[in-house]
N, CA, C and O atoms as a DFTB+ gen file, in Angstrom:
524 C
 N C O
     1  1       0.862      -1.171       0.000
     2  2       0.000       0.000       0.000
     3  2       0.907       1.232       0.000
     4  3       1.908       1.272       0.715
     5  1       0.555       2.222      -0.795
     6  2       1.403       3.400      -0.913
     7  2       1.209       4.375       0.254
     8  3       0.224       4.307       0.989
     9  1       2.163       5.268       0.396
    10  2       2.166       6.222       1.514
    11  2       0.947       7.148       1.515
    12  3       0.361       7.353       2.578
    13  1       0.534       7.718       0.371
    14  2      -0.654       8.588       0.409
    15  2      -1.909       7.852       0.900
    16  3      -2.734       8.443       1.597
    17  1      -2.058       6.589       0.550
    18  2      -3.218       5.815       1.009
    19  2      -3.145       5.604       2.516
    20  3      -4.142       5.768       3.219
    21  1      -1.969       5.243       3.008
    22  2      -1.800       5.062       4.458
    23  2      -2.062       6.371       5.195
    24  3      -2.692       6.374       6.252
    25  1      -1.586       7.476       4.644
    26  2      -1.805       8.777       5.284
    27  2      -3.292       9.138       5.303
    28  3      -3.787       9.681       6.290
    29  1      -3.997       8.840       4.222
    30  2      -5.433       9.121       4.172
    31  2      -6.185       8.257       5.171
    32  3      -7.099       8.740       5.839
    33  1      -5.819       7.000       5.281
    34  2      -6.448       6.116       6.273
    35  2      -6.176       6.631       7.681
    36  3      -7.076       6.657       8.521
    37  1      -4.934       7.039       7.937
    38  2      -4.586       7.575       9.256
    39  2      -5.399       8.835       9.547
    40  3      -5.937       8.997      10.643
    41  1      -5.482       9.726       8.555
    42  2      -6.228      10.978       8.736
    43  2      -7.690      10.698       9.074
    44  3      -8.256      11.328       9.968
    45  1      -8.291       9.769       8.370
    46  2      -9.697       9.432       8.617
    47  2      -9.873       8.787       9.993
    48  3     -10.833       9.094      10.700
    49  1      -8.962       7.904      10.374
    50  2      -9.078       7.251      11.685
    51  2      -8.826       8.259      12.799
    52  3      -9.450       8.179      13.857
    53  1      -7.928       9.198      12.576
    54  2      -7.661      10.258      13.561
    55  2      -8.917      11.111      13.747
    56  3      -9.274      11.448      14.876
    57  1      -9.586      11.461      12.648
    58  2     -10.824      12.253      12.738
    59  2     -11.896      11.475      13.505
    60  3     -12.639      12.056      14.297
    61  1     -11.976      10.176      13.274
    62  2     -12.931       9.354      14.017
    63  2     -12.577       9.331      15.505
    64  3     -13.462       9.380      16.360
    65  1     -11.298       9.259      15.805
    66  2     -10.867       9.238      17.210
    67  2     -11.248      10.533      17.908
    68  3     -11.709      10.514      19.049
    69  1     -11.060      11.643      17.235
    70  2     -11.430      12.943      17.814
    71  2     -12.932      12.999      18.076
    72  3     -13.365      13.466      19.130
    73  1     -13.724      12.524      17.118
    74  2     -15.186      12.510      17.292
    75  2     -15.565      11.567      18.432
    76  3     -16.445      11.882      19.233
    77  1     -14.907      10.421      18.505
    78  2     -15.195       9.476      19.581
    79  2     -14.825      10.060      20.944
    80  3     -15.485       9.764      21.940
    81  1     -13.786      10.878      21.000
    82  2     -13.433      11.553      22.257
    83  2     -14.586      12.437      22.716
    84  3     -14.882      12.514      23.908
    85  1     -15.228      13.099      21.771
    86  2     -16.385      13.938      22.095
    87  2     -17.525      13.076      22.649
    88  3     -18.152      13.433      23.646
    89  1     -17.784      11.948      21.998
    90  2     -18.824      11.024      22.463
    91  2     -18.475      10.500      23.855
    92  3     -19.339      10.426      24.729
    93  1     -17.212      10.139      24.056
    94  2     -16.777       9.619      25.356
    95  2     -16.951      10.668      26.450
    96  3     -17.408      10.352      27.549
    97  1     -16.590      11.908      26.155
    98  2     -16.735      12.974      27.140
    99  2     -18.199      13.192      27.508
   100  3     -18.535      13.327      28.685
   101  1     -19.064      13.225      26.504
   102  2     -20.496      13.391      26.783
   103  2     -21.050      12.190      27.558
   104  3     -21.882      12.357      28.450
   105  1     -20.598      11.000      27.224
   106  2     -21.043       9.800      27.938
   107  2     -20.615       9.878      29.404
   108  3     -21.382       9.527      30.300
   109  1     -19.397      10.334      29.638
   110  2     -18.890      10.504      31.006
   111  2     -19.757      11.509      31.770
   112  3     -20.094      11.291      32.934
   113  1     -20.116      12.617      31.101
   114  2     -20.966      13.625      31.735
   115  2     -22.360      13.082      32.030
   116  3     -22.939      13.371      33.077
   117  1     -22.894      12.295      31.100
   118  2     -24.217      11.699      31.313
   119  2     -24.177      10.749      32.500
   120  3     -25.080      10.754      33.337
   121  1     -23.136       9.938      32.572
   122  2     -22.997       9.000      33.688
   123  2     -22.913       9.758      35.017
   124  3     -23.532       9.351      36.001
   125  1     -22.161      10.841      35.051
   126  2     -22.051      11.647      36.270
   127  2     -23.409      12.242      36.646
   128  3     -23.788      12.247      37.818
   129  1     -24.132      12.739      35.652
   130  2     -25.467      13.312      35.917
   131  2     -26.424      12.230      36.407
   132  3     -27.243      12.484      37.291
   133  1     -26.332      11.037      35.847
   134  2     -27.198       9.935      36.281
   135  2     -26.880       9.541      37.725
   136  3     -27.782       9.233      38.504
   137  1     -25.612       9.552      38.068
   138  2     -25.223       9.222      39.444
   139  2     -25.722      10.282      40.425
   140  3     -25.987       9.976      41.588
   141  1     -25.849      11.533      39.959
   142  2     -26.402      12.609      40.799
   143  2     -27.929      12.614      40.771
   144  3     -28.573      13.380      41.489
   145  1     -28.503      11.743      39.926
   146  2     -29.956      11.675      39.713
   147  2     -30.501      12.992      39.163
   148  3     -31.584      13.442      39.540
   149  1     -29.729      13.596      38.267
   150  2     -30.101      14.856      37.628
   151  2     -30.687      14.541      36.251
   152  3     -29.979      14.570      35.245
   153  1     -31.981      14.240      36.219
   154  2     -32.628      13.789      34.990
   155  2     -32.634      14.859      33.904
   156  3     -32.542      14.536      32.720
   157  1     -32.739      16.112      34.285
   158  2     -32.729      17.192      33.294
   159  2     -31.390      17.201      32.539
   160  3     -31.360      17.295      31.312
   161  1     -30.301      17.104      33.282
   162  2     -28.974      17.076      32.646
   163  2     -28.798      15.819      31.805
   164  3     -28.234      15.880      30.712
   165  1     -29.272      14.683      32.302
   166  2     -29.174      13.431      31.541
   167  2     -29.876      13.591      30.203
   168  3     -29.309      13.262      29.161
   169  1     -31.090      14.086      30.222
   170  2     -31.855      14.256      28.981
   171  2     -31.154      15.219      28.018
   172  3     -31.057      14.952      26.820
   173  1     -30.675      16.327      28.550
   174  2     -30.004      17.319      27.723
   175  2     -28.724      16.742      27.107
   176  3     -28.477      16.907      25.913
   177  1     -27.928      16.077      27.914
   178  2     -26.673      15.520      27.425
   179  2     -26.898      14.377      26.435
   180  3     -26.140      14.219      25.477
   181  1     -27.942      13.584      26.671
   182  2     -28.258      12.515      25.719
   183  2     -28.599      13.102      24.350
   184  3     -28.174      12.574      23.322
   185  1     -29.356      14.179      24.336
   186  2     -29.694      14.785      23.040
   187  2     -28.450      15.418      22.410
   188  3     -28.312      15.415      21.186
   189  1     -27.554      15.953      23.221
   190  2     -26.314      16.522      22.703
   191  2     -25.406      15.435      22.118
   192  3     -24.671      15.691      21.164
   193  1     -25.452      14.240      22.678
   194  2     -24.589      13.148      22.225
   195  2     -25.052      12.574      20.889
   196  3     -24.260      11.967      20.167
   197  1     -26.314      12.758      20.560
   198  2     -26.853      12.182      19.320
   199  2     -26.114      12.694      18.081
   200  3     -25.829      11.913      17.174
   201  1     -25.802      13.979      18.029
   202  2     -25.147      14.554      16.851
   203  2     -23.740      13.981      16.631
   204  3     -23.440      13.547      15.519
   205  1     -22.863      13.964      17.649
   206  2     -21.539      13.377      17.407
   207  2     -21.602      11.880      17.092
   208  3     -20.773      11.379      16.332
   209  1     -22.559      11.169      17.655
   210  2     -22.704       9.750      17.328
   211  2     -23.097       9.605      15.861
   212  3     -22.584       8.731      15.162
   213  1     -23.998      10.451      15.398
   214  2     -24.411      10.426      13.986
   215  2     -23.231      10.750      13.075
   216  3     -23.036      10.092      12.053
   217  1     -22.455      11.747      13.436
   218  2     -21.295      12.122      12.619
   219  2     -20.254      11.008      12.603
   220  3     -19.615      10.760      11.581
   221  1     -20.089      10.342      13.739
   222  2     -19.160       9.211      13.814
   223  2     -19.622       8.086      12.887
   224  3     -18.803       7.449      12.224
   225  1     -20.911       7.847      12.845
   226  2     -21.472       6.843      11.940
   227  2     -21.213       7.231      10.485
   228  3     -20.869       6.382       9.663
   229  1     -21.376       8.502      10.177
   230  2     -21.121       8.988       8.817
   231  2     -19.641       8.861       8.453
   232  3     -19.303       8.515       7.321
   233  1     -18.766       9.141       9.416
   234  2     -17.335       8.996       9.165
   235  2     -16.984       7.531       8.880
   236  3     -16.175       7.245       7.997
   237  1     -17.587       6.619       9.620
   238  2     -17.335       5.196       9.402
   239  2     -17.810       4.791       8.006
   240  3     -17.125       4.038       7.314
   241  1     -18.966       5.282       7.592
   242  2     -19.474       4.980       6.247
   243  2     -18.526       5.546       5.183
   244  3     -18.275       4.896       4.168
   245  1     -18.008       6.736       5.408
   246  2     -17.048       7.334       4.480
   247  2     -15.770       6.528       4.391
   248  3     -15.202       6.366       3.311
   249  1     -15.318       6.022       5.527
   250  2     -14.120       5.179       5.553
   251  2     -14.369       3.891       4.761
   252  3     -13.502       3.442       4.011
   253  1     -15.536       3.312       4.927
   254  2     -15.863       2.090       4.182
   255  2     -15.915       2.365       2.672
   256  3     -15.452       1.549       1.875
   257  1     -16.476       3.507       2.285
   258  2     -16.507       3.870       0.863
   259  2     -15.085       4.058       0.320
   260  3     -14.777       3.663      -0.804
   261  1     -14.230       4.669       1.143
   262  2     -12.834       4.849       0.737
   263  2     -12.169       3.491       0.529
   264  3     -11.462       3.290      -0.459
   265  1     -12.392       2.569       1.448
   266  2     -11.818       1.224       1.307
   267  2     -12.290       0.564       0.012
   268  3     -11.508      -0.078      -0.690
   269  1     -13.557       0.726      -0.288
   270  2     -14.116       0.128      -1.509
   271  2     -13.519       0.727      -2.774
   272  3     -13.527       0.086      -3.825
   273  1     -13.002       1.945      -2.687
   274  2     -12.419       2.598      -3.863
   275  2     -10.970       2.172      -4.107
   276  3     -10.404       2.460      -5.161
   277  1     -10.373       1.486      -3.130
   278  2      -8.975       1.073      -3.260
   279  2      -8.856      -0.182      -4.121
   280  3      -9.809      -0.949      -4.251
   281  1      -7.677      -0.381      -4.707
   282  2      -7.442      -1.660      -5.387
   283  2      -7.595      -2.810      -4.377
   284  3      -7.282      -2.652      -3.197
   285  1      -8.068      -3.940      -4.843
   286  2      -8.408      -5.059      -3.961
   287  2      -7.306      -5.420      -2.946
   288  3      -7.618      -5.547      -1.762
   289  1      -6.046      -5.590      -3.346
   290  2      -5.015      -5.948      -2.346
   291  2      -4.850      -4.876      -1.266
   292  3      -4.681      -5.192      -0.088
   293  1      -4.900      -3.608      -1.680
   294  2      -4.779      -2.510      -0.711
   295  2      -5.992      -2.478       0.224
   296  3      -5.854      -2.251       1.426
   297  1      -7.174      -2.707      -0.338
   298  2      -8.396      -2.698       0.475
   299  2      -8.359      -3.820       1.505
   300  3      -8.760      -3.624       2.652
   301  1      -7.883      -4.984       1.105
   302  2      -7.802      -6.122       2.033
   303  2      -6.816      -5.806       3.154
   304  3      -7.112      -6.024       4.329
   305  1      -5.643      -5.294       2.788
   306  2      -4.643      -4.980       3.815
   307  2      -5.126      -3.858       4.729
   308  3      -4.930      -3.915       5.943
   309  1      -5.752      -2.846       4.151
   310  2      -6.270      -1.733       4.955
   311  2      -7.322      -2.246       5.936
   312  3      -7.320      -1.856       7.103
   313  1      -8.211      -3.107       5.476
   314  2      -9.240      -3.665       6.359
   315  2      -8.601      -4.457       7.488
   316  3      -9.058      -4.389       8.629
   317  1      -7.555      -5.203       7.183
   318  2      -6.847      -5.958       8.232
   319  2      -6.264      -5.011       9.270
   320  3      -6.406      -5.232      10.473
   321  1      -5.604      -3.952       8.797
   322  2      -5.010      -2.981       9.721
   323  2      -6.079      -2.303      10.565
   324  3      -5.879      -2.084      11.760
   325  1      -7.210      -1.970       9.957
   326  2      -8.287      -1.300      10.693
   327  2      -8.948      -2.230      11.707
   328  3      -9.624      -1.766      12.626
   329  1      -8.759      -3.522      11.549
   330  2      -9.284      -4.487      12.520
   331  2      -8.249      -4.851      13.582
   332  3      -8.507      -5.684      14.450
   333  1      -7.061      -4.213      13.505
   334  2      -6.068      -4.411      14.555
   335  2      -4.904      -5.303      14.201
   336  3      -4.134      -5.675      15.087
   337  1      -4.742      -5.664      12.932
   338  2      -3.597      -6.481      12.529
   339  2      -2.307      -5.711      12.787
   340  3      -2.271      -4.488      12.652
   341  1      -1.255      -6.422      13.157
   342  2       0.013      -5.729      13.400
   343  2       0.573      -5.144      12.101
   344  3       0.343      -5.684      11.019
   345  1       1.307      -4.040      12.219
   346  2       1.870      -3.430      11.017
   347  2       2.924      -4.347      10.400
   348  3       3.700      -4.992      11.105
   349  1       2.932      -4.387       9.090
   350  2       3.912      -5.206       8.386
   351  2       5.075      -4.392       7.874
   352  3       6.125      -4.940       7.539
   353  1       4.893      -3.088       7.812
   354  2       5.949      -2.197       7.335
   355  2       6.016      -0.995       8.269
   356  3       5.052      -0.711       8.981
   357  1       7.135      -0.291       8.274
   358  2       7.216       0.920       9.096
   359  2       6.141       1.947       8.726
   360  3       5.672       2.687       9.590
   361  1       5.754       1.997       7.468
   362  2       4.727       2.937       7.035
   363  2       3.361       2.642       7.636
   364  3       2.543       3.551       7.779
   365  1       3.101       1.389       7.990
   366  2       1.817       1.007       8.558
   367  2       1.747       1.250      10.069
   368  3       0.665       1.203      10.655
   369  1       2.881       1.507      10.691
   370  2       2.943       1.636      12.155
   371  2       2.090       2.789      12.675
   372  3       1.400       2.636      13.683
   373  1       2.124       3.929      12.010
   374  2       1.358       5.094      12.473
   375  2      -0.138       4.793      12.435
   376  3      -0.865       5.124      13.371
   377  1      -0.591       4.171      11.359
   378  2      -2.006       3.801      11.261
   379  2      -2.352       2.782      12.335
   380  3      -3.405       2.877      12.966
   381  1      -1.491       1.826      12.542
   382  2      -1.742       0.795      13.549
   383  2      -1.871       1.405      14.950
   384  3      -2.732       1.001      15.731
   385  1      -1.019       2.370      15.258
   386  2      -1.103       3.065      16.554
   387  2      -2.430       3.795      16.697
   388  3      -3.065       3.745      17.751
   389  1      -2.846       4.472      15.633
   390  2      -4.101       5.225      15.670
   391  2      -5.284       4.278      15.843
   392  3      -6.211       4.574      16.598
   393  1      -5.258       3.160      15.158
   394  2      -6.324       2.162      15.281
   395  2      -6.375       1.642      16.722
   396  3      -7.458       1.469      17.280
   397  1      -5.217       1.395      17.319
   398  2      -5.170       0.931      18.711
   399  2      -5.739       1.958      19.668
   400  3      -6.482       1.610      20.585
   401  1      -5.395       3.225      19.462
   402  2      -5.924       4.284      20.320
   403  2      -7.445       4.361      20.184
   404  3      -8.157       4.492      21.179
   405  1      -7.930       4.279      18.963
   406  2      -9.375       4.325      18.719
   407  2     -10.066       3.152      19.406
   408  3     -11.097       3.327      20.056
   409  1      -9.500       1.964      19.263
   410  2     -10.099       0.764      19.839
   411  2     -10.173       0.854      21.376
   412  3     -11.185       0.493      21.977
   413  1      -9.099       1.336      21.995
   414  2      -9.101       1.478      23.463
   415  2     -10.157       2.486      23.915
   416  3     -10.872       2.252      24.889
   417  1     -10.247       3.604      23.203
   418  2     -11.237       4.623      23.543
   419  2     -12.648       4.101      23.320
   420  3     -13.543       4.381      24.118
   421  1     -12.857       3.352      22.255
   422  2     -14.167       2.763      21.981
   423  2     -14.567       1.790      23.090
   424  3     -15.702       1.820      23.564
   425  1     -13.647       0.939      23.498
   426  2     -13.948      -0.020      24.573
   427  2     -14.299       0.704      25.864
   428  3     -15.234       0.312      26.563
   429  1     -13.561       1.749      26.181
   430  2     -13.823       2.540      27.383
   431  2     -15.201       3.210      27.302
   432  3     -15.946       3.234      28.281
   433  1     -15.524       3.750      26.131
   434  2     -16.811       4.420      25.938
   435  2     -17.960       3.425      26.033
   436  3     -18.993       3.723      26.632
   437  1     -17.787       2.258      25.453
   438  2     -18.819       1.220      25.521
   439  2     -19.034       0.794      26.972
   440  3     -20.172       0.579      27.389
   441  1     -17.963       0.672      27.735
   442  2     -18.103       0.291      29.146
   443  2     -18.855       1.367      29.928
   444  3     -19.708       1.044      30.754
   445  1     -18.548       2.642      29.675
   446  2     -19.290       3.723      30.339
   447  2     -20.759       3.680      29.937
   448  3     -21.644       3.854      30.775
   449  1     -21.013       3.449      28.654
   450  2     -22.386       3.390      28.166
   451  2     -23.131       2.208      28.786
   452  3     -24.315       2.313      29.106
   453  1     -22.435       1.088      28.952
   454  2     -23.051      -0.087      29.597
   455  2     -23.457       0.255      31.021
   456  3     -24.573      -0.043      31.447
   457  1     -22.542       0.886      31.759
   458  2     -22.850       1.262      33.143
   459  2     -24.011       2.246      33.195
   460  3     -24.890       2.138      34.049
   461  1     -24.008       3.203      32.278
   462  2     -25.079       4.192      32.209
   463  2     -26.409       3.524      31.895
   464  3     -27.413       3.810      32.548
   465  1     -26.431       2.652      30.919
   466  2     -27.659       1.977      30.520
   467  2     -28.235       1.137      31.658
   468  3     -29.443       1.141      31.895
   469  1     -27.368       0.425      32.350
   470  2     -27.828      -0.397      33.470
   471  2     -28.311       0.493      34.609
   472  3     -29.302       0.175      35.266
   473  1     -27.625       1.598      34.845
   474  2     -28.038       2.520      35.913
   475  2     -29.416       3.116      35.617
   476  3     -30.265       3.207      36.504
   477  1     -29.627       3.519      34.370
   478  2     -30.895       4.156      34.012
   479  2     -31.990       3.128      33.769
   480  3     -33.121       3.297      34.223
   481  1     -31.649       2.061      33.050
   482  2     -32.674       1.107      32.628
   483  2     -32.853      -0.102      33.514
   484  3     -33.853      -0.812      33.403
   485  1     -31.902      -0.347      34.388
   486  2     -31.991      -1.525      35.254
   487  2     -32.117      -2.809      34.438
   488  3     -31.333      -3.048      33.519
   489  1     -33.089      -3.617      34.773
   490  2     -33.302      -4.885      34.073
   491  2     -33.787      -4.682      32.637
   492  3     -33.691      -5.597      31.819
   493  1     -34.303      -3.497      32.324
   494  2     -34.752      -3.198      30.963
   495  2     -33.612      -2.666      30.104
   496  3     -33.821      -2.349      28.933
   497  1     -32.431      -2.565      30.656
   498  2     -31.276      -2.043      29.945
   499  2     -30.976      -2.882      28.703
   500  3     -31.164      -4.098      28.704
   501  1     -30.517      -2.230      27.664
   502  2     -30.079      -2.900      26.454
   503  2     -29.069      -3.995      26.784
   504  3     -29.117      -5.087      26.217
   505  1     -28.171      -3.698      27.690
   506  2     -27.112      -4.628      28.041
   507  2     -27.608      -5.817      28.856
   508  3     -26.965      -6.867      28.871
   509  1     -28.719      -5.666      29.517
   510  2     -29.324      -6.791      30.251
   511  2     -30.202      -7.629      29.342
   512  3     -30.224      -8.855      29.446
   513  1     -30.935      -6.959      28.438
   514  2     -31.856      -7.660      27.558
   515  2     -31.157      -8.471      26.486
   516  3     -31.548      -9.604      26.205
   517  1     -30.130      -7.902      25.888
   518  2     -29.530      -8.494      24.690
   519  2     -28.162      -9.107      24.925
   520  3     -27.427      -9.359      23.970
   521  1     -27.816      -9.345      26.150
   522  2     -26.511      -9.956      26.427
   523  2     -26.674     -11.254      27.130
   524  3     -25.684     -11.913      27.446
């Protein structure tokens, strides 16, 4: 895979990471408000979180479209790297690091969301019903 393609993948994953940081911060605030039993803040923050989540979804769709536009061998390797495969060349290392950072932040955000959902929904929580 050539350097411009790797740089574009890194740029897109970096943008997703920044957006996910926004989602994580709002999720943290919602969890804090829920622990204080501040329903007004919970409702407000939940509506605020909808926009960055939507944009993150759009960024992921854009990344998938970009992958589809690549030559097949590059698309396969890029998909492997985006799923956490170790870098095979020094040029892939930066993308691999960014993917790792994104994955760690995503796992942390999902865990906060799980705690929030169980706190608010109890036995009706998404995480209780579908797990």
